[in-house]
C-alpha positions in Angstrom: -21.0 -2.4 -46.9 -22.4 -0.7 -50.0 -24.8 1.6 -48.0 -21.9 3.2 -46.1 -20.2 4.0 -49.2 -23.5 5.7 -50.4 -23.3 7.9 -47.1 -19.6 8.7 -47.9 -20.5 10.4 -51.1 -23.4 12.7 -49.6 -20.7 15.2 -48.5 -20.2 17.6 -51.5 -16.9 19.4 -52.0 -18.7 22.5 -50.9 -19.6 21.2 -47.5 -16.1 19.8 -47.0 -14.7 23.3 -47.3 -17.2 24.9 -44.9 -15.8 22.1 -42.4 -12.1 21.6 -42.7 -11.2 25.3 -41.7 -13.0 24.6 -38.3 -11.2 21.4 -37.8 -7.7 22.6 -38.7 -8.4 25.8 -36.5 -9.2 23.2 -33.6 -6.1 21.3 -34.2 -4.0 24.3 -34.0 -5.8 25.4 -30.9 -5.2 21.9 -29.3 -1.8 22.5 -29.1 -2.3 25.3 -26.3 -1.9 24.3 -22.5 -3.0 25.7 -19.5 -2.0 25.0 -15.8 1.5 25.2 -14.1 4.4 23.1 -14.9 4.6 20.1 -12.5 7.6 20.3 -10.3 8.1 17.6 -7.8 8.6 19.4 -4.1 12.1 19.3 -2.8 12.6 17.9 0.5 15.9 18.4 2.0 17.4 15.2 3.3 20.7 14.8 5.8 23.6 13.1 4.4 23.5 10.0 6.5 21.3 8.7 9.4 22.5 9.5 12.8 22.7 6.1 14.1 24.8 5.2 11.1 27.7 8.0 11.7 30.9 6.4 13.2 28.9 2.8 13.4 30.7 0.2 11.5 28.2 -2.2 12.2 25.9 -1.2 9.4 26.2 -1.6 6.0 25.0 1.1 3.6 22.7 -0.1 0.7 23.5 0.6 -3.0 20.4 0.6 -5.4 21.5 -2.7 -6.8 21.6 -4.2 -3.4 19.9 -7.7 -3.6 19.2 -8.2 0.0 16.3 -6.4 0.5 14.4 -7.2 -3.1 11.2 -8.7 -3.5 10.8 -11.4 -1.0 12.6 -9.4 1.9 11.4 -11.9 4.7 14.0 -14.5 3.1 16.6 -12.5 5.0 15.2 -14.5 8.2 15.8 -17.8 7.0 12.9 -19.2 8.2 11.0 -21.7 6.0 7.8 -21.5 8.1 7.7 -17.8 7.8 8.4 -17.8 4.0 5.3 -20.1 3.4 2.9 -17.7 5.4 4.5 -14.8 3.8 3.7 -16.1 0.2 -0.1 -16.5 1.3 -0.5 -12.6 1.7 -0.5 -11.9 -2.0 -2.7 -14.8 -3.0 -5.3 -15.0 -0.2 -5.4 -11.6 1.7 -8.5 -9.9 1.0 -7.6 -6.3 2.1 -5.1 -7.2 -0.9 -7.8 -8.0 -3.1 -9.9 -4.8 -2.3 -6.8 -2.3 -3.1 -6.1 -4.3 -6.3 -9.6 -3.8 -7.2 -9.6 -0.1 -6.3 -6.3 -0.1 -8.6 -8.3 -1.5 -11.5 -11.1 1.0 -10.9 -9.0 3.8 -11.0 -7.3 2.6 -14.3 -10.7 2.4 -16.1 -11.1 5.8 -15.5 -7.8 6.8 -17.3 -9.4 5.0 -20.1 -12.6 6.8 -19.9 -10.8 10.2 -19.8 -8.3 9.2 -22.7 -11.4 8.5 -25.0 -12.4 12.1 -24.8 -9.5 12.9 -27.1 -11.7 11.2 -29.9 -15.3 12.1 -31.2 -18.6 10.3 -30.3 -20.2 8.2 -32.9 -23.6 6.8 -32.9 -26.6 6.0 -34.8 -30.5 5.5 -33.9 -32.4 4.0 -36.7 -36.2 4.5 -36.1 -39.4 4.1 -37.7 -42.4 6.6 -36.8 -46.1 6.2 -38.0 -48.7 9.0 -37.6 -52.4 8.6 -38.0 -54.0 11.5 -39.5 -57.7 12.1 -41.0 -56.1 12.1 -44.5 -54.6 8.6 -43.8 -51.7 7.0 -42.4 -48.1 8.4 -42.7 -44.7 6.7 -42.0 -41.0 7.7 -42.0 -38.0 5.5 -42.1 -34.7 6.9 -40.7 -31.2 5.6 -40.4 -29.3 8.6 -38.9 -25.4 8.8 -38.1 -24.1 11.4 -35.9 -20.4 12.6 -34.6 -19.6 14.9 -31.8 -16.5 16.2 -31.0 -15.2 18.5 -28.4 -11.4 19.5 -29.4 -8.9 19.6 -26.6 -8.3 23.4 -27.3 -7.0 24.5 -23.7 -5.6 20.9 -22.9 -8.9 20.1 -20.6 -8.6 16.5 -21.7 -4.9 16.2 -21.4 -4.9 17.3 -17.6 -7.8 14.9 -16.9 -5.7 12.0 -18.3 -2.9 13.3 -16.2 -4.9 13.6 -13.4 -6.3 10.2 -13.5 -2.8 8.5 -14.3 -1.6 10.2 -11.2 -4.4 8.9 -8.9 -3.9 5.3 -10.4 -0.1 5.5 -9.5 -1.3 6.6 -6.3 -3.5 3.5 -6.1 -0.6 1.3 -7.2 1.8 2.5 -4.5 -1.0 2.4 -1.9 -1.6 -1.4 -2.8 2.1 -1.7 -2.3 2.4 0.1 1.1 -0.5 -2.2 2.1 1.0 -5.3 1.1 4.3 -4.3 2.6 2.6 -3.3 6.1 0.6 -6.7 6.0 3.9 -8.6 5.5 5.6 -6.9 8.2 2.5 -7.3 10.6 2.7 -11.1 9.9 6.4 -11.3 10.4 6.3 -9.4 13.7 3.2 -11.7 14.9 5.2 -14.4 13.8 8.2 -13.8 16.1 6.3 -12.6 18.6 4.5 -16.1 18.5 7.8 -17.8 18.4 9.2 -16.1 21.6 5.6 -16.8 23.5 6.8 -20.5 22.6 10.1 -19.8 24.2 8.6 -18.3 27.3 6.3 -21.3 27.5 9.3 -23.7 27.2 11.3 -21.8 29.7 8.1 -22.0 32.2 7.4 -25.4 31.6 11.1 -26.2 32.5 10.8 -23.9 35.6 7.9 -25.8 36.7 9.5 -28.9 36.5 12.5 -27.6 38.5 10.0 -25.9 41.2 8.4 -29.2 41.6 11.5 -30.8 42.3 12.1 -28.1 45.0 8.5 -28.7 46.4 9.4 -32.7 46.8 12.7 -31.6 48.6 11.0 -29.2 50.7 8.3 -31.8 51.4 11.1 -34.4 52.6 12.8 -31.8 54.7 9.4 -30.9 56.6 8.7 -34.8 57.2 12.2 -35.0 58.3 11.5 -32.0 60.7 14.1 -29.9 59.3 11.8 -27.3 57.2 8.6 -25.6 58.3 5.3 -25.7 57.4 5.7 -22.2 55.9 8.4 -23.4 53.6 6.1 -26.2 51.9 3.2 -23.4 51.5 5.8 -21.2 49.8 7.0 -23.8 47.5 3.6 -24.8 46.4 2.6 -20.9 45.9 5.5 -20.6 43.6 4.5 -23.8 41.7 1.1 -23.1 41.6 1.7 -19.3 40.6 4.2 -20.5 37.5 1.6 -23.0 36.2 -0.9 -20.5 36.0 1.7 -17.9 34.2 2.3 -20.8 31.6 -1.3 -21.4 31.1 -2.0 -17.8 30.4 0.5 -17.9 27.7 -1.9 -19.7 25.7 -4.4 -17.1 25.2 -1.8 -14.8 23.6 -0.5 -17.5 21.3 -4.0 -18.4 20.2 -4.7 -14.9 19.6 -1.7 -14.3 17.5 -2.3 -17.6 15.6 -5.6 -16.4 14.8 -4.4 -13.2 13.7 -1.9 -14.7 11.3 -4.8 -16.9 9.8 -6.7 -13.9 8.8 -3.7 -12.1 7.4 -3.2 -15.1 5.3 -6.9 -15.1 4.2 -8.0 -18.0 6.0 -10.3 -18.8 8.9 -8.4 -19.2 12.4 -9.8 -22.7 12.7 -8.0 -23.7 9.6 -4.5 -22.7 10.5 -2.2 -24.4 13.3 1.3 -23.2 13.6 3.7 -25.7 15.4 5.4 -24.7 18.4 8.9 -23.3 17.8 11.5 -20.5 18.6 13.8 -18.0 17.4 16.8 -19.5 16.3 18.8 -16.5 14.8 19.8 -13.1 15.7 18.6 -10.2 13.6 20.4 -10.5 10.5 22.3 -7.4 8.8 20.3 -5.1 7.0 21.6 -2.7 4.3 20.4 0.7 5.0 20.1 3.4 2.2 21.3 7.0 2.6 18.3 9.2 3.5 17.7 10.8 -0.2 17.5 7.0 -1.5 14.6 6.5 1.0 12.5 8.8 -0.8 12.5 6.2 -3.9 12.1 3.3 -1.7 8.8 3.9 0.2 5.6 3.5 -1.4 3.9 5.8 1.0 6.2 8.4 -0.4 5.9 7.7 -3.9 2.0 7.8 -3.3 2.0 11.4 -1.7 4.5 12.7 -4.6 1.9 11.2 -6.9 -1.1 13.1 -5.3 0.8 16.3 -5.5 0.6 15.7 -9.3 -2.8 15.1 -9.4 -3.5 18.1 -7.4 -1.4 20.0 -10.1 -3.3 18.9 -12.9 -6.5 19.8 -11.4 -5.4 23.5 -11.0 -5.0 23.3 -14.9 -8.8 21.6 -15.2 -9.9 24.6 -12.9 -8.1 26.9 -15.1 -9.5 26.0 -18.3 -12.9 26.9 -17.1 -12.1 30.6 -18.1 -11.9 29.8 -21.7 -14.4 28.8 -24.4 -15.2 25.3 -25.6 -15.7 24.4 -29.1 -17.8 21.4 -30.1 -18.2 20.1 -33.6 -21.0 17.8 -34.6 -22.4 16.6 -37.8 -25.2 14.4 -38.7 -25.9 12.3 -41.9 -28.3 9.5 -42.9 -31.3 8.4 -44.6 -34.9 9.4 -44.2 -37.9 8.8 -46.4 -41.8 8.1 -45.9 -41.5 5.0 -48.3 -39.1 1.8 -47.3 -38.5 1.1 -50.8 -36.8 4.7 -51.6 -34.9 4.4 -48.1 -31.4 3.7 -50.1 -31.9 6.0 -52.9 -29.7 9.2 -53.3 -32.9 11.6 -53.0 -33.5 10.2 -49.3 -30.2 11.5 -48.2 -30.3 14.3 -45.2 -27.3 15.7 -43.7 -26.4 18.6 -41.1 -23.1 20.3 -39.9 -21.6 22.9 -37.8 -19.5 23.9 -34.9 -20.8 25.0 -31.5 -18.8 27.8 -29.3 -19.9 28.2 -25.5 -18.2 30.6 -23.1 -19.3 31.5 -19.3 -19.3 35.3 -19.2 -20.3 35.8 -15.6 -20.4 33.3 -12.8 -19.7 35.9 -9.9 -16.7 34.4 -8.6 -17.3 30.7 -9.2 -14.5 29.6 -11.0 -12.3 31.8 -9.3 -13.1 30.3 -6.1 -12.7 26.8 -7.4 -9.2 27.6 -8.6 -8.5 28.9 -5.0 -10.1 25.4 -3.7 -7.7 23.5 -6.0 -4.5 25.5 -5.3 -5.3 25.1 -1.4 -5.4 21.5 -1.8 -2.1 21.4 -3.9 -0.3 23.2 -1.2 -1.9 20.7 1.6 -0.6 17.7 -0.1 2.9 19.2 -0.6 2.7 19.7 3.2 1.4 16.2 3.6 4.5 14.7 1.4 7.1 16.5 3.3 5.5 15.3 6.8 5.5 11.7 5.2 9.3 12.2 4.4 10.1 13.4 7.7 8.1 10.4 9.3 9.9 8.1 7.1 13.3 9.6 8.5 12.1 9.1 12.2 11.0 5.8 11.7 14.3 4.7 10.2 16.2 6.4 12.8 13.9 5.1 15.9 14.2 1.4 14.7 18.1 1.8 14.2 18.4 3.2 17.6 16.3 0.3 18.8 18.4 -2.3 17.3 21.6 -0.8 18.8 20.2 -0.3 22.2 18.4 -3.7 22.2 21.7 -5.3 21.3 23.6 -3.8 24.1 20.8 -4.7 26.4 20.9 -8.1 25.4 24.6 -8.5 26.1 24.0 -7.0 29.5 20.8 -9.4 30.3 22.9 -12.4 29.1 25.3 -11.5 32.1 22.6 -11.2 34.4 21.1 -14.4 33.5 24.3 -16.3 34.4 24.9 -14.4 37.5 21.4 -15.5 38.6 21.9 -19.0 37.6 24.9 -19.1 39.9 23.5 -17.4 42.8 20.6 -19.8 42.3 23.2 -22.8 42.6 24.8 -21.1 45.5 21.7 -20.6 47.3 20.3 -24.0 46.8 23.5 -25.5 48.3 23.2 -23.4 51.4 19.5 -24.2 51.9 20.2 -27.8 51.4 22.9 -27.4 54.3 20.5 -25.8 56.5 22.3 -22.5 56.5 19.7 -20.5 54.9 15.7 -20.0 54.8 13.7 -21.4 51.7 12.7 -17.4 51.3 16.1 -16.8 50.2 15.6 -19.7 47.9 12.3 -18.4 46.2 13.8 -15.0 45.8 16.7 -16.2 44.1 14.5 -18.5 41.8 12.0 -15.6 41.0 15.1 -13.3 39.9 16.5 -16.1 37.8 12.9 -16.7 35.9 12.7 -13.1 35.5 15.9 -12.4 34.0 15.5 -15.5 31.7 12.2 -14.2 30.6 13.7 -10.6 30.2 16.2 -12.1 27.6 13.6 -13.8 25.5 11.5 -10.7 25.4 14.5 -8.7 24.3 15.0 -11.1 21.5 11.6 -10.8 20.4 12.0 -7.0 20.5 15.4 -7.2 18.5 13.5 -9.4 15.7 10.6 -7.0 15.5 12.5 -3.8 15.5 14.5 -5.6 12.5 11.3 -6.1 10.6 10.0 -2.5 11.4 13.5 -1.2 10.2 12.7 -3.1 6.7 9.2 -1.8 6.7 10.8 1.7 7.4 13.0 1.0 4.5 10.4 0.4 2.1 11.1 -3.4 2.2 13.2 -3.3 -0.9 10.4 -1.6 -3.0 11.4 1.2 -5.5 9.4 3.8 -7.3 10.5 2.6 -10.6 7.9 -0.2 -10.1 5.0 1.9 -10.4 3.4 1.4 -13.8 3.8 4.2 -16.3 1.2 6.4 -18.2 1.5 4.3 -21.5 1.3 1.0 -19.4 -1.8 1.9 -17.6 -3.6 3.1 -21.0 -2.4 0.7 -23.5 -1.4 -2.6 -21.5 -3.7 -5.2 -20.1 -2.7 -4.5 -16.4 -2.9 -7.2 -13.7 -1.5 -7.1 -10.4 0.6 -3.7 -10.4 3.1 -5.7 -8.2 3.9 -8.0 -11.1 4.4 -5.4 -13.9 8.1 -4.8 -15.3 10.0 -2.5 -13.7 10.1 0.7 -15.9 10.9 4.2 -15.2 8.5 6.5 -13.4 7.2 8.9 -16.1 8.8 12.3 -16.1 6.4 14.9 -15.4 5.0 16.4 -18.6 5.8 20.1 -19.1 3.3 22.6 -20.1 
């Protein structure tokens, strides 16, 4: 526009000479850096998990292992589970909440990054004054620019802090998603085990009903006592009550799954089924790789980076700040003369500010952020140790439960054989019905324990995958460049990129 060209001609060579040295000096000082160099804390990791030493049943995972990548639940080969898991990303409201928190944190990066550049504004105005001598007016079209050069790295450190905090949000989102997926899988297998228990009880009830008929016939024939009949009835009705009680747990599990996938409980009905496979083989990474495969560990490490940047920000308070400002525009009491050369006005100049005495306020702030940094380092190391424990716990659980399941299978077979023998003795009149009931209860208890062990093994497999990070990798975190320049959506859908190296100061 023509009037903009006029404005650019207002600055004379003499005026430019006064401003350039200040601008050059600010640019030179902006290379200075305050604050400690960030170095990720080191946590000693054992060479291998204790449960894997001398155990050939476990496969050691490699970084390129595809068994636990992305849709880790597909390792169980259950179509119904696959359909339910897919709905978490789409419908779960906790996931949506964390995704919104990620976008909110990313917006803070854009705000901090904008502080590298000047603020430019304009405020056209018309003022009128009434005096005894008459009415006067003033027409103004001012333009102003203010810039605070990043002399000591305050802006850079604020950007680093906001980038690290946004990466924390991205990791927290992945950790939440993984936790919800594992919770759904555990609830699903528990529900299937509940169905298996119900099938077992229904079969048992049918058998008990036949035993009651047999006992009634023997009682009518004068062979059995009335006590035998009442015992048979008690056993049948008690088992029926147990079968009915299973509906309470099943309904609650179905409702919990419905909430996880973001629908009302009344909108979900899961058909009855059973666990058809044993826990699948799960590749286990070495402990040092675990540090890159768990989003909660990545979140804690990024919190340390943010705390480290806070130390630098606190230290910059000991140094002066320089503000460069300039205004230029048009001002005239006559609207017809507004765009004439004589209407031009301008001003410019730097301003330096420095806190001389604050009686320890800045020192206290530095001590505070240093203590916060130390706390975040301790939290990071504790998270790593907890991760090691969780992997060991579930490796141990799977090993022990597998052995226990083999032993329980033998107990079930023996109990069934004992029940067959005891039934024949009762029919032959050589044993009381009390012994039959006792043997029946033992057989039912062993069969139910076998189902419970299968459910615990499947849940432990899910928990092991959760402890291993579900195939997630820290390289999926968005980089600083992506967070500043790419229109980010769900951070889980971003391309895999290398985690940015800590910037050296």
